[in-house]
mmCIF entry with sequence, helices, sheets and N, C-alpha, C, O atoms, coordinates in Angstrom:
data_MODEL
# 
_entry.id   MODEL 
# 
_entity.id                         1 
_entity.type                       polymer 
_entity.pdbx_number_of_molecules   1 
# 
_entity_poly.entity_id                      1 
_entity_poly.type                           'polypeptide(L)' 
_entity_poly.nstd_linkage                   no 
_entity_poly.nstd_monomer                   no 
_entity_poly.pdbx_seq_one_letter_code       MALDVLCEVMNCVHNEGGKKCGASQIFVVSHKGDKAHTSEETDCKTFEPGELL 
_entity_poly.pdbx_seq_one_letter_code_can   MALDVLCEVMNCVHNEGGKKCGASQIFVVSHKGDKAHTSEETDCKTFEPGELL 
_entity_poly.pdbx_strand_id                 A 
# 
loop_
_entity_poly_seq.entity_id 
_entity_poly_seq.num 
_entity_poly_seq.mon_id 
_entity_poly_seq.hetero 
1 1  MET n 
1 2  ALA n 
1 3  LEU n 
1 4  ASP n 
1 5  VAL n 
1 6  LEU n 
1 7  CYS n 
1 8  GLU n 
1 9  VAL n 
1 10 MET n 
1 11 ASN n 
1 12 CYS n 
1 13 VAL n 
1 14 HIS n 
1 15 ASN n 
1 16 GLU n 
1 17 GLY n 
1 18 GLY n 
1 19 LYS n 
1 20 LYS n 
1 21 CYS n 
1 22 GLY n 
1 23 ALA n 
1 24 SER n 
1 25 GLN n 
1 26 ILE n 
1 27 PHE n 
1 28 VAL n 
1 29 VAL n 
1 30 SER n 
1 31 HIS n 
1 32 LYS n 
1 33 GLY n 
1 34 ASP n 
1 35 LYS n 
1 36 ALA n 
1 37 HIS n 
1 38 THR n 
1 39 SER n 
1 40 GLU n 
1 41 GLU n 
1 42 THR n 
1 43 ASP n 
1 44 CYS n 
1 45 LYS n 
1 46 THR n 
1 47 PHE n 
1 48 GLU n 
1 49 PRO n 
1 50 GLY n 
1 51 GLU n 
1 52 LEU n 
1 53 LEU n 
# 
_struct_asym.id          A 
_struct_asym.entity_id   1 
# 
_struct_conf.conf_type_id            HELX_P 
_struct_conf.id                      HELX_P1 
_struct_conf.pdbx_PDB_helix_id       AA1 
_struct_conf.beg_label_comp_id       SER 
_struct_conf.beg_label_asym_id       A 
_struct_conf.beg_label_seq_id        39 
_struct_conf.pdbx_beg_PDB_ins_code   ? 
_struct_conf.end_label_comp_id       GLU 
_struct_conf.end_label_asym_id       A 
_struct_conf.end_label_seq_id        41 
_struct_conf.pdbx_end_PDB_ins_code   ? 
_struct_conf.beg_auth_comp_id        SER 
_struct_conf.beg_auth_asym_id        A 
_struct_conf.beg_auth_seq_id         39 
_struct_conf.end_auth_comp_id        GLU 
_struct_conf.end_auth_asym_id        A 
_struct_conf.end_auth_seq_id         41 
_struct_conf.pdbx_PDB_helix_class    5 
_struct_conf.details                 ? 
_struct_conf.pdbx_PDB_helix_length   3 
# 
_struct_conf_type.id          HELX_P 
_struct_conf_type.criteria    ? 
_struct_conf_type.reference   ? 
# 
_struct_sheet.id               AA1 
_struct_sheet.type             ? 
_struct_sheet.number_strands   2 
_struct_sheet.details          ? 
# 
_struct_sheet_order.sheet_id     AA1 
_struct_sheet_order.range_id_1   1 
_struct_sheet_order.range_id_2   2 
_struct_sheet_order.offset       ? 
_struct_sheet_order.sense        anti-parallel 
# 
loop_
_struct_sheet_range.sheet_id 
_struct_sheet_range.id 
_struct_sheet_range.beg_label_comp_id 
_struct_sheet_range.beg_label_asym_id 
_struct_sheet_range.beg_label_seq_id 
_struct_sheet_range.pdbx_beg_PDB_ins_code 
_struct_sheet_range.end_label_comp_id 
_struct_sheet_range.end_label_asym_id 
_struct_sheet_range.end_label_seq_id 
_struct_sheet_range.pdbx_end_PDB_ins_code 
_struct_sheet_range.beg_auth_comp_id 
_struct_sheet_range.beg_auth_asym_id 
_struct_sheet_range.beg_auth_seq_id 
_struct_sheet_range.end_auth_comp_id 
_struct_sheet_range.end_auth_asym_id 
_struct_sheet_range.end_auth_seq_id 
AA1 1 ASN A 15 ? GLU A 16 ? ASN A 15 GLU A 16 
AA1 2 LYS A 20 ? CYS A 21 ? LYS A 20 CYS A 21 
# 
loop_
_atom_site.group_PDB 
_atom_site.id 
_atom_site.type_symbol 
_atom_site.label_atom_id 
_atom_site.label_alt_id 
_atom_site.label_comp_id 
_atom_site.label_asym_id 
_atom_site.label_entity_id 
_atom_site.label_seq_id 
_atom_site.pdbx_PDB_ins_code 
_atom_site.Cartn_x 
_atom_site.Cartn_y 
_atom_site.Cartn_z 
_atom_site.occupancy 
_atom_site.B_iso_or_equiv 
_atom_site.pdbx_formal_charge 
_atom_site.auth_seq_id 
_atom_site.auth_comp_id 
_atom_site.auth_asym_id 
_atom_site.auth_atom_id 
_atom_site.pdbx_PDB_model_num 
ATOM 1   N N  . MET A 1 1  ? 0.844   -1.177  -0.006  1.00 0.00 ? 1  MET A N  1 
ATOM 2   C CA . MET A 1 1  ? 0.014   -0.007  0.008   1.00 0.00 ? 1  MET A CA 1 
ATOM 3   C C  . MET A 1 1  ? 0.889   1.248   -0.001  1.00 0.00 ? 1  MET A C  1 
ATOM 4   O O  . MET A 1 1  ? 1.926   1.307   0.659   1.00 0.00 ? 1  MET A O  1 
ATOM 5   N N  . ALA A 1 2  ? 0.452   2.229   -0.751  1.00 0.00 ? 2  ALA A N  1 
ATOM 6   C CA . ALA A 1 2  ? 1.234   3.479   -0.835  1.00 0.00 ? 2  ALA A CA 1 
ATOM 7   C C  . ALA A 1 2  ? 1.195   4.229   0.483   1.00 0.00 ? 2  ALA A C  1 
ATOM 8   O O  . ALA A 1 2  ? 0.148   4.338   1.122   1.00 0.00 ? 2  ALA A O  1 
ATOM 9   N N  . LEU A 1 3  ? 2.328   4.734   0.875   1.00 0.00 ? 3  LEU A N  1 
ATOM 10  C CA . LEU A 1 3  ? 2.376   5.545   2.105   1.00 0.00 ? 3  LEU A CA 1 
ATOM 11  C C  . LEU A 1 3  ? 2.039   6.991   1.826   1.00 0.00 ? 3  LEU A C  1 
ATOM 12  O O  . LEU A 1 3  ? 1.480   7.671   2.686   1.00 0.00 ? 3  LEU A O  1 
ATOM 13  N N  . ASP A 1 4  ? 2.369   7.478   0.637   1.00 0.00 ? 4  ASP A N  1 
ATOM 14  C CA . ASP A 1 4  ? 2.069   8.845   0.259   1.00 0.00 ? 4  ASP A CA 1 
ATOM 15  C C  . ASP A 1 4  ? 1.347   8.843   -1.082  1.00 0.00 ? 4  ASP A C  1 
ATOM 16  O O  . ASP A 1 4  ? 1.751   8.148   -2.014  1.00 0.00 ? 4  ASP A O  1 
ATOM 17  N N  . VAL A 1 5  ? 0.289   9.617   -1.169  1.00 0.00 ? 5  VAL A N  1 
ATOM 18  C CA . VAL A 1 5  ? -0.428  9.816   -2.430  1.00 0.00 ? 5  VAL A CA 1 
ATOM 19  C C  . VAL A 1 5  ? -0.172  11.269  -2.825  1.00 0.00 ? 5  VAL A C  1 
ATOM 20  O O  . VAL A 1 5  ? -0.519  12.197  -2.094  1.00 0.00 ? 5  VAL A O  1 
ATOM 21  N N  . LEU A 1 6  ? 0.438   11.446  -3.988  1.00 0.00 ? 6  LEU A N  1 
ATOM 22  C CA . LEU A 1 6  ? 0.777   12.801  -4.445  1.00 0.00 ? 6  LEU A CA 1 
ATOM 23  C C  . LEU A 1 6  ? -0.352  13.390  -5.276  1.00 0.00 ? 6  LEU A C  1 
ATOM 24  O O  . LEU A 1 6  ? -1.099  12.676  -5.945  1.00 0.00 ? 6  LEU A O  1 
ATOM 25  N N  . CYS A 1 7  ? -0.455  14.713  -5.212  1.00 0.00 ? 7  CYS A N  1 
ATOM 26  C CA . CYS A 1 7  ? -1.542  15.430  -5.908  1.00 0.00 ? 7  CYS A CA 1 
ATOM 27  C C  . CYS A 1 7  ? -0.977  16.766  -6.416  1.00 0.00 ? 7  CYS A C  1 
ATOM 28  O O  . CYS A 1 7  ? -0.293  17.481  -5.684  1.00 0.00 ? 7  CYS A O  1 
ATOM 29  N N  . GLU A 1 8  ? -1.276  17.084  -7.681  1.00 0.00 ? 8  GLU A N  1 
ATOM 30  C CA . GLU A 1 8  ? -0.808  18.353  -8.251  1.00 0.00 ? 8  GLU A CA 1 
ATOM 31  C C  . GLU A 1 8  ? -1.975  19.346  -8.434  1.00 0.00 ? 8  GLU A C  1 
ATOM 32  O O  . GLU A 1 8  ? -1.795  20.420  -9.010  1.00 0.00 ? 8  GLU A O  1 
ATOM 33  N N  . VAL A 1 9  ? -3.164  18.977  -7.942  1.00 0.00 ? 9  VAL A N  1 
ATOM 34  C CA . VAL A 1 9  ? -4.331  19.878  -8.068  1.00 0.00 ? 9  VAL A CA 1 
ATOM 35  C C  . VAL A 1 9  ? -4.358  20.781  -6.836  1.00 0.00 ? 9  VAL A C  1 
ATOM 36  O O  . VAL A 1 9  ? -4.776  20.376  -5.751  1.00 0.00 ? 9  VAL A O  1 
ATOM 37  N N  . MET A 1 10 ? -3.915  21.976  -7.032  1.00 0.00 ? 10 MET A N  1 
ATOM 38  C CA . MET A 1 10 ? -3.696  22.904  -5.904  1.00 0.00 ? 10 MET A CA 1 
ATOM 39  C C  . MET A 1 10 ? -4.984  23.303  -5.205  1.00 0.00 ? 10 MET A C  1 
ATOM 40  O O  . MET A 1 10 ? -4.951  23.599  -4.010  1.00 0.00 ? 10 MET A O  1 
ATOM 41  N N  . ASN A 1 11 ? -6.139  23.324  -5.909  1.00 0.00 ? 11 ASN A N  1 
ATOM 42  C CA . ASN A 1 11 ? -7.358  23.801  -5.253  1.00 0.00 ? 11 ASN A CA 1 
ATOM 43  C C  . ASN A 1 11 ? -8.240  22.681  -4.730  1.00 0.00 ? 11 ASN A C  1 
ATOM 44  O O  . ASN A 1 11 ? -9.404  22.921  -4.409  1.00 0.00 ? 11 ASN A O  1 
ATOM 45  N N  . CYS A 1 12 ? -7.706  21.438  -4.634  1.00 0.00 ? 12 CYS A N  1 
ATOM 46  C CA . CYS A 1 12 ? -8.467  20.363  -4.040  1.00 0.00 ? 12 CYS A CA 1 
ATOM 47  C C  . CYS A 1 12 ? -8.485  20.483  -2.516  1.00 0.00 ? 12 CYS A C  1 
ATOM 48  O O  . CYS A 1 12 ? -7.458  20.782  -1.907  1.00 0.00 ? 12 CYS A O  1 
ATOM 49  N N  . VAL A 1 13 ? -9.627  20.256  -1.906  1.00 0.00 ? 13 VAL A N  1 
ATOM 50  C CA . VAL A 1 13 ? -9.764  20.401  -0.458  1.00 0.00 ? 13 VAL A CA 1 
ATOM 51  C C  . VAL A 1 13 ? -8.866  19.371  0.275   1.00 0.00 ? 13 VAL A C  1 
ATOM 52  O O  . VAL A 1 13 ? -8.503  19.584  1.432   1.00 0.00 ? 13 VAL A O  1 
ATOM 53  N N  . HIS A 1 14 ? -8.517  18.278  -0.390  1.00 0.00 ? 14 HIS A N  1 
ATOM 54  C CA . HIS A 1 14 ? -7.670  17.259  0.253   1.00 0.00 ? 14 HIS A CA 1 
ATOM 55  C C  . HIS A 1 14 ? -6.163  17.464  0.058   1.00 0.00 ? 14 HIS A C  1 
ATOM 56  O O  . HIS A 1 14 ? -5.352  16.725  0.617   1.00 0.00 ? 14 HIS A O  1 
ATOM 57  N N  . ASN A 1 15 ? -5.802  18.463  -0.730  1.00 0.00 ? 15 ASN A N  1 
ATOM 58  C CA . ASN A 1 15 ? -4.379  18.722  -1.006  1.00 0.00 ? 15 ASN A CA 1 
ATOM 59  C C  . ASN A 1 15 ? -3.742  19.333  0.234   1.00 0.00 ? 15 ASN A C  1 
ATOM 60  O O  . ASN A 1 15 ? -4.178  20.373  0.727   1.00 0.00 ? 15 ASN A O  1 
ATOM 61  N N  . GLU A 1 16 ? -2.703  18.669  0.728   1.00 0.00 ? 16 GLU A N  1 
ATOM 62  C CA . GLU A 1 16 ? -1.984  19.140  1.937   1.00 0.00 ? 16 GLU A CA 1 
ATOM 63  C C  . GLU A 1 16 ? -0.616  19.626  1.563   1.00 0.00 ? 16 GLU A C  1 
ATOM 64  O O  . GLU A 1 16 ? 0.237   18.830  1.171   1.00 0.00 ? 16 GLU A O  1 
ATOM 65  N N  . GLY A 1 17 ? -0.386  20.902  1.672   1.00 0.00 ? 17 GLY A N  1 
ATOM 66  C CA . GLY A 1 17 ? 0.897   21.482  1.429   1.00 0.00 ? 17 GLY A CA 1 
ATOM 67  C C  . GLY A 1 17 ? 1.308   21.516  -0.044  1.00 0.00 ? 17 GLY A C  1 
ATOM 68  O O  . GLY A 1 17 ? 2.494   21.633  -0.353  1.00 0.00 ? 17 GLY A O  1 
ATOM 69  N N  . GLY A 1 18 ? 0.343   21.414  -0.944  1.00 0.00 ? 18 GLY A N  1 
ATOM 70  C CA . GLY A 1 18 ? 0.653   21.577  -2.343  1.00 0.00 ? 18 GLY A CA 1 
ATOM 71  C C  . GLY A 1 18 ? 1.136   20.356  -3.097  1.00 0.00 ? 18 GLY A C  1 
ATOM 72  O O  . GLY A 1 18 ? 1.362   20.428  -4.305  1.00 0.00 ? 18 GLY A O  1 
ATOM 73  N N  . LYS A 1 19 ? 1.302   19.210  -2.395  1.00 0.00 ? 19 LYS A N  1 
ATOM 74  C CA . LYS A 1 19 ? 1.803   18.019  -3.081  1.00 0.00 ? 19 LYS A CA 1 
ATOM 75  C C  . LYS A 1 19 ? 1.186   16.700  -2.592  1.00 0.00 ? 19 LYS A C  1 
ATOM 76  O O  . LYS A 1 19 ? 1.190   15.716  -3.332  1.00 0.00 ? 19 LYS A O  1 
ATOM 77  N N  . LYS A 1 20 ? 0.670   16.661  -1.394  1.00 0.00 ? 20 LYS A N  1 
ATOM 78  C CA . LYS A 1 20 ? 0.227   15.408  -0.793  1.00 0.00 ? 20 LYS A CA 1 
ATOM 79  C C  . LYS A 1 20 ? -1.294  15.372  -0.624  1.00 0.00 ? 20 LYS A C  1 
ATOM 80  O O  . LYS A 1 20 ? -1.906  16.348  -0.191  1.00 0.00 ? 20 LYS A O  1 
ATOM 81  N N  . CYS A 1 21 ? -1.902  14.211  -0.979  1.00 0.00 ? 21 CYS A N  1 
ATOM 82  C CA . CYS A 1 21 ? -3.338  14.045  -0.806  1.00 0.00 ? 21 CYS A CA 1 
ATOM 83  C C  . CYS A 1 21 ? -3.626  13.531  0.591   1.00 0.00 ? 21 CYS A C  1 
ATOM 84  O O  . CYS A 1 21 ? -2.993  12.584  1.060   1.00 0.00 ? 21 CYS A O  1 
ATOM 85  N N  . GLY A 1 22 ? -4.585  14.161  1.252   1.00 0.00 ? 22 GLY A N  1 
ATOM 86  C CA . GLY A 1 22 ? -4.977  13.729  2.615   1.00 0.00 ? 22 GLY A CA 1 
ATOM 87  C C  . GLY A 1 22 ? -6.324  13.072  2.660   1.00 0.00 ? 22 GLY A C  1 
ATOM 88  O O  . GLY A 1 22 ? -6.874  12.894  3.746   1.00 0.00 ? 22 GLY A O  1 
ATOM 89  N N  . ALA A 1 23 ? -6.891  12.696  1.514   1.00 0.00 ? 23 ALA A N  1 
ATOM 90  C CA . ALA A 1 23 ? -8.200  12.006  1.494   1.00 0.00 ? 23 ALA A CA 1 
ATOM 91  C C  . ALA A 1 23 ? -8.084  10.647  2.184   1.00 0.00 ? 23 ALA A C  1 
ATOM 92  O O  . ALA A 1 23 ? -7.023  10.023  2.176   1.00 0.00 ? 23 ALA A O  1 
ATOM 93  N N  . SER A 1 24 ? -9.188  10.199  2.781   1.00 0.00 ? 24 SER A N  1 
ATOM 94  C CA . SER A 1 24 ? -9.187  8.900   3.477   1.00 0.00 ? 24 SER A CA 1 
ATOM 95  C C  . SER A 1 24 ? -9.225  7.712   2.502   1.00 0.00 ? 24 SER A C  1 
ATOM 96  O O  . SER A 1 24 ? -8.906  6.586   2.884   1.00 0.00 ? 24 SER A O  1 
ATOM 97  N N  . GLN A 1 25 ? -9.614  7.964   1.246   1.00 0.00 ? 25 GLN A N  1 
ATOM 98  C CA . GLN A 1 25 ? -9.544  6.922   0.219   1.00 0.00 ? 25 GLN A CA 1 
ATOM 99  C C  . GLN A 1 25 ? -9.353  7.571   -1.118  1.00 0.00 ? 25 GLN A C  1 
ATOM 100 O O  . GLN A 1 25 ? -9.619  8.762   -1.279  1.00 0.00 ? 25 GLN A O  1 
ATOM 101 N N  . ILE A 1 26 ? -8.884  6.785   -2.105  1.00 0.00 ? 26 ILE A N  1 
ATOM 102 C CA . ILE A 1 26 ? -8.611  7.291   -3.437  1.00 0.00 ? 26 ILE A CA 1 
ATOM 103 C C  . ILE A 1 26 ? -9.521  6.531   -4.401  1.00 0.00 ? 26 ILE A C  1 
ATOM 104 O O  . ILE A 1 26 ? -9.701  5.321   -4.267  1.00 0.00 ? 26 ILE A O  1 
ATOM 105 N N  . PHE A 1 27 ? -10.104 7.256   -5.389  1.00 0.00 ? 27 PHE A N  1 
ATOM 106 C CA . PHE A 1 27 ? -10.970 6.652   -6.389  1.00 0.00 ? 27 PHE A CA 1 
ATOM 107 C C  . PHE A 1 27 ? -10.329 6.843   -7.746  1.00 0.00 ? 27 PHE A C  1 
ATOM 108 O O  . PHE A 1 27 ? -10.226 7.975   -8.220  1.00 0.00 ? 27 PHE A O  1 
ATOM 109 N N  . VAL A 1 28 ? -9.890  5.757   -8.391  1.00 0.00 ? 28 VAL A N  1 
ATOM 110 C CA . VAL A 1 28 ? -9.259  5.775   -9.695  1.00 0.00 ? 28 VAL A CA 1 
ATOM 111 C C  . VAL A 1 28 ? -10.242 5.321   -10.750 1.00 0.00 ? 28 VAL A C  1 
ATOM 112 O O  . VAL A 1 28 ? -10.924 4.314   -10.560 1.00 0.00 ? 28 VAL A O  1 
ATOM 113 N N  . VAL A 1 29 ? -10.333 6.035   -11.854 1.00 0.00 ? 29 VAL A N  1 
ATOM 114 C CA . VAL A 1 29 ? -11.267 5.651   -12.913 1.00 0.00 ? 29 VAL A CA 1 
ATOM 115 C C  . VAL A 1 29 ? -10.574 5.310   -14.206 1.00 0.00 ? 29 VAL A C  1 
ATOM 116 O O  . VAL A 1 29 ? -9.481  5.794   -14.500 1.00 0.00 ? 29 VAL A O  1 
ATOM 117 N N  . SER A 1 30 ? -11.243 4.453   -14.983 1.00 0.00 ? 30 SER A N  1 
ATOM 118 C CA . SER A 1 30 ? -10.775 4.049   -16.300 1.00 0.00 ? 30 SER A CA 1 
ATOM 119 C C  . SER A 1 30 ? -11.651 4.715   -17.349 1.00 0.00 ? 30 SER A C  1 
ATOM 120 O O  . SER A 1 30 ? -12.857 4.864   -17.155 1.00 0.00 ? 30 SER A O  1 
ATOM 121 N N  . HIS A 1 31 ? -11.054 5.106   -18.435 1.00 0.00 ? 31 HIS A N  1 
ATOM 122 C CA . HIS A 1 31 ? -11.821 5.696   -19.555 1.00 0.00 ? 31 HIS A CA 1 
ATOM 123 C C  . HIS A 1 31 ? -12.197 4.615   -20.565 1.00 0.00 ? 31 HIS A C  1 
ATOM 124 O O  . HIS A 1 31 ? -12.804 4.929   -21.588 1.00 0.00 ? 31 HIS A O  1 
ATOM 125 N N  . LYS A 1 32 ? -11.860 3.368   -20.312 1.00 0.00 ? 32 LYS A N  1 
ATOM 126 C CA . LYS A 1 32 ? -12.085 2.261   -21.232 1.00 0.00 ? 32 LYS A CA 1 
ATOM 127 C C  . LYS A 1 32 ? -12.898 1.166   -20.594 1.00 0.00 ? 32 LYS A C  1 
ATOM 128 O O  . LYS A 1 32 ? -12.596 -0.007  -20.810 1.00 0.00 ? 32 LYS A O  1 
ATOM 129 N N  . GLY A 1 33 ? -13.918 1.485   -19.815 1.00 0.00 ? 33 GLY A N  1 
ATOM 130 C CA . GLY A 1 33 ? -14.712 0.455   -19.141 1.00 0.00 ? 33 GLY A CA 1 
ATOM 131 C C  . GLY A 1 33 ? -14.023 -0.008  -17.852 1.00 0.00 ? 33 GLY A C  1 
ATOM 132 O O  . GLY A 1 33 ? -13.352 0.789   -17.196 1.00 0.00 ? 33 GLY A O  1 
ATOM 133 N N  . ASP A 1 34 ? -14.180 -1.281  -17.483 1.00 0.00 ? 34 ASP A N  1 
ATOM 134 C CA . ASP A 1 34 ? -13.639 -1.747  -16.216 1.00 0.00 ? 34 ASP A CA 1 
ATOM 135 C C  . ASP A 1 34 ? -12.264 -2.369  -16.341 1.00 0.00 ? 34 ASP A C  1 
ATOM 136 O O  . ASP A 1 34 ? -11.744 -2.915  -15.368 1.00 0.00 ? 34 ASP A O  1 
ATOM 137 N N  . LYS A 1 35 ? -11.653 -2.296  -17.536 1.00 0.00 ? 35 LYS A N  1 
ATOM 138 C CA . LYS A 1 35 ? -10.277 -2.788  -17.745 1.00 0.00 ? 35 LYS A CA 1 
ATOM 139 C C  . LYS A 1 35 ? -9.485  -1.754  -18.544 1.00 0.00 ? 35 LYS A C  1 
ATOM 140 O O  . LYS A 1 35 ? -9.966  -1.223  -19.546 1.00 0.00 ? 35 LYS A O  1 
ATOM 141 N N  . ALA A 1 36 ? -8.288  -1.484  -18.094 1.00 0.00 ? 36 ALA A N  1 
ATOM 142 C CA . ALA A 1 36 ? -7.402  -0.560  -18.835 1.00 0.00 ? 36 ALA A CA 1 
ATOM 143 C C  . ALA A 1 36 ? -6.094  -1.257  -19.147 1.00 0.00 ? 36 ALA A C  1 
ATOM 144 O O  . ALA A 1 36 ? -5.711  -2.215  -18.477 1.00 0.00 ? 36 ALA A O  1 
ATOM 145 N N  . HIS A 1 37 ? -5.418  -0.769  -20.164 1.00 0.00 ? 37 HIS A N  1 
ATOM 146 C CA . HIS A 1 37 ? -4.159  -1.371  -20.599 1.00 0.00 ? 37 HIS A CA 1 
ATOM 147 C C  . HIS A 1 37 ? -2.930  -0.458  -20.382 1.00 0.00 ? 37 HIS A C  1 
ATOM 148 O O  . HIS A 1 37 ? -1.795  -0.931  -20.321 1.00 0.00 ? 37 HIS A O  1 
ATOM 149 N N  . THR A 1 38 ? -3.184  0.851   -20.270 1.00 0.00 ? 38 THR A N  1 
ATOM 150 C CA . THR A 1 38 ? -2.114  1.828   -20.044 1.00 0.00 ? 38 THR A CA 1 
ATOM 151 C C  . THR A 1 38 ? -2.591  2.875   -19.049 1.00 0.00 ? 38 THR A C  1 
ATOM 152 O O  . THR A 1 38 ? -3.788  3.027   -18.802 1.00 0.00 ? 38 THR A O  1 
ATOM 153 N N  . SER A 1 39 ? -1.629  3.593   -18.486 1.00 0.00 ? 39 SER A N  1 
ATOM 154 C CA . SER A 1 39 ? -2.006  4.656   -17.546 1.00 0.00 ? 39 SER A CA 1 
ATOM 155 C C  . SER A 1 39 ? -2.783  5.800   -18.223 1.00 0.00 ? 39 SER A C  1 
ATOM 156 O O  . SER A 1 39 ? -3.572  6.491   -17.579 1.00 0.00 ? 39 SER A O  1 
ATOM 157 N N  . GLU A 1 40 ? -2.545  5.986   -19.536 1.00 0.00 ? 40 GLU A N  1 
ATOM 158 C CA . GLU A 1 40 ? -3.279  7.023   -20.292 1.00 0.00 ? 40 GLU A CA 1 
ATOM 159 C C  . GLU A 1 40 ? -4.779  6.718   -20.380 1.00 0.00 ? 40 GLU A C  1 
ATOM 160 O O  . GLU A 1 40 ? -5.575  7.624   -20.631 1.00 0.00 ? 40 GLU A O  1 
ATOM 161 N N  . GLU A 1 41 ? -5.171  5.469   -20.180 1.00 0.00 ? 41 GLU A N  1 
ATOM 162 C CA . GLU A 1 41 ? -6.570  5.068   -20.217 1.00 0.00 ? 41 GLU A CA 1 
ATOM 163 C C  . GLU A 1 41 ? -7.229  5.253   -18.849 1.00 0.00 ? 41 GLU A C  1 
ATOM 164 O O  . GLU A 1 41 ? -8.408  4.934   -18.693 1.00 0.00 ? 41 GLU A O  1 
ATOM 165 N N  . THR A 1 42 ? -6.501  5.758   -17.861 1.00 0.00 ? 42 THR A N  1 
ATOM 166 C CA . THR A 1 42 ? -7.020  5.958   -16.492 1.00 0.00 ? 42 THR A CA 1 
ATOM 167 C C  . THR A 1 42 ? -6.781  7.369   -16.032 1.00 0.00 ? 42 THR A C  1 
ATOM 168 O O  . THR A 1 42 ? -6.142  8.162   -16.723 1.00 0.00 ? 42 THR A O  1 
ATOM 169 N N  . ASP A 1 43 ? -7.290  7.676   -14.875 1.00 0.00 ? 43 ASP A N  1 
ATOM 170 C CA . ASP A 1 43 ? -6.940  8.914   -14.172 1.00 0.00 ? 43 ASP A CA 1 
ATOM 171 C C  . ASP A 1 43 ? -5.981  8.578   -13.044 1.00 0.00 ? 43 ASP A C  1 
ATOM 172 O O  . ASP A 1 43 ? -6.121  9.085   -11.931 1.00 0.00 ? 43 ASP A O  1 
ATOM 173 N N  . CYS A 1 44 ? -5.000  7.716   -13.332 1.00 0.00 ? 44 CYS A N  1 
ATOM 174 C CA . CYS A 1 44 ? -4.005  7.283   -12.362 1.00 0.00 ? 44 CYS A CA 1 
ATOM 175 C C  . CYS A 1 44 ? -2.648  7.214   -13.068 1.00 0.00 ? 44 CYS A C  1 
ATOM 176 O O  . CYS A 1 44 ? -2.457  6.352   -13.926 1.00 0.00 ? 44 CYS A O  1 
ATOM 177 N N  . LYS A 1 45 ? -1.737  8.063   -12.746 1.00 0.00 ? 45 LYS A N  1 
ATOM 178 C CA . LYS A 1 45 ? -0.435  8.101   -13.445 1.00 0.00 ? 45 LYS A CA 1 
ATOM 179 C C  . LYS A 1 45 ? 0.427   6.920   -13.064 1.00 0.00 ? 45 LYS A C  1 
ATOM 180 O O  . LYS A 1 45 ? 1.385   6.629   -13.781 1.00 0.00 ? 45 LYS A O  1 
ATOM 181 N N  . THR A 1 46 ? 0.145   6.220   -11.979 1.00 0.00 ? 46 THR A N  1 
ATOM 182 C CA . THR A 1 46 ? 0.963   5.084   -11.528 1.00 0.00 ? 46 THR A CA 1 
ATOM 183 C C  . THR A 1 46 ? 0.350   3.779   -11.928 1.00 0.00 ? 46 THR A C  1 
ATOM 184 O O  . THR A 1 46 ? 0.849   2.730   -11.520 1.00 0.00 ? 46 THR A O  1 
ATOM 185 N N  . PHE A 1 47 ? -0.727  3.780   -12.721 1.00 0.00 ? 47 PHE A N  1 
ATOM 186 C CA . PHE A 1 47 ? -1.381  2.516   -13.138 1.00 0.00 ? 47 PHE A CA 1 
ATOM 187 C C  . PHE A 1 47 ? -0.404  1.653   -13.926 1.00 0.00 ? 47 PHE A C  1 
ATOM 188 O O  . PHE A 1 47 ? 0.305   2.132   -14.811 1.00 0.00 ? 47 PHE A O  1 
ATOM 189 N N  . GLU A 1 48 ? -0.385  0.351   -13.576 1.00 0.00 ? 48 GLU A N  1 
ATOM 190 C CA . GLU A 1 48 ? 0.377   -0.656  -14.322 1.00 0.00 ? 48 GLU A CA 1 
ATOM 191 C C  . GLU A 1 48 ? -0.587  -1.822  -14.561 1.00 0.00 ? 48 GLU A C  1 
ATOM 192 O O  . GLU A 1 48 ? -1.209  -2.310  -13.618 1.00 0.00 ? 48 GLU A O  1 
ATOM 193 N N  . PRO A 1 49 ? -0.716  -2.269  -15.802 1.00 0.00 ? 49 PRO A N  1 
ATOM 194 C CA . PRO A 1 49 ? -1.686  -3.366  -16.014 1.00 0.00 ? 49 PRO A CA 1 
ATOM 195 C C  . PRO A 1 49 ? -1.263  -4.629  -15.344 1.00 0.00 ? 49 PRO A C  1 
ATOM 196 O O  . PRO A 1 49 ? -0.079  -4.964  -15.305 1.00 0.00 ? 49 PRO A O  1 
ATOM 197 N N  . GLY A 1 50 ? -2.249  -5.349  -14.803 1.00 0.00 ? 50 GLY A N  1 
ATOM 198 C CA . GLY A 1 50 ? -2.022  -6.653  -14.235 1.00 0.00 ? 50 GLY A CA 1 
ATOM 199 C C  . GLY A 1 50 ? -2.760  -7.640  -15.105 1.00 0.00 ? 50 GLY A C  1 
ATOM 200 O O  . GLY A 1 50 ? -3.139  -7.312  -16.230 1.00 0.00 ? 50 GLY A O  1 
ATOM 201 N N  . GLU A 1 51 ? -2.969  -8.840  -14.608 1.00 0.00 ? 51 GLU A N  1 
ATOM 202 C CA . GLU A 1 51 ? -3.664  -9.877  -15.343 1.00 0.00 ? 51 GLU A CA 1 
ATOM 203 C C  . GLU A 1 51 ? -5.116  -9.437  -15.543 1.00 0.00 ? 51 GLU A C  1 
ATOM 204 O O  . GLU A 1 51 ? -5.794  -9.060  -14.587 1.00 0.00 ? 51 GLU A O  1 
ATOM 205 N N  . LEU A 1 52 ? -5.584  -9.489  -16.786 1.00 0.00 ? 52 LEU A N  1 
ATOM 206 C CA . LEU A 1 52 ? -6.968  -9.134  -17.088 1.00 0.00 ? 52 LEU A CA 1 
ATOM 207 C C  . LEU A 1 52 ? -7.852  -10.298 -16.713 1.00 0.00 ? 52 LEU A C  1 
ATOM 208 O O  . LEU A 1 52 ? -7.696  -11.403 -17.232 1.00 0.00 ? 52 LEU A O  1 
ATOM 209 N N  . LEU A 1 53 ? -8.777  -10.050 -15.815 1.00 0.00 ? 53 LEU A N  1 
ATOM 210 C CA . LEU A 1 53 ? -9.650  -11.160 -15.379 1.00 0.00 ? 53 LEU A CA 1 
ATOM 211 C C  . LEU A 1 53 ? -10.934 -11.190 -16.184 1.00 0.00 ? 53 LEU A C  1 
ATOM 212 O O  . LEU A 1 53 ? -11.784 -12.051 -15.958 1.00 0.00 ? 53 LEU A O  1 
# 
């Protein structure tokens, strides 16, 4: 599990100190249904594809 979640959206209420997300949970979405193949298909820059179920 990630210890730090980084955020570059300065006007988000969860942004702490301009770089760190303080939200209690993170919601990542895919632009290609429920399976993605690249990080560009998601709103998550650290996405890495795993086994497609």
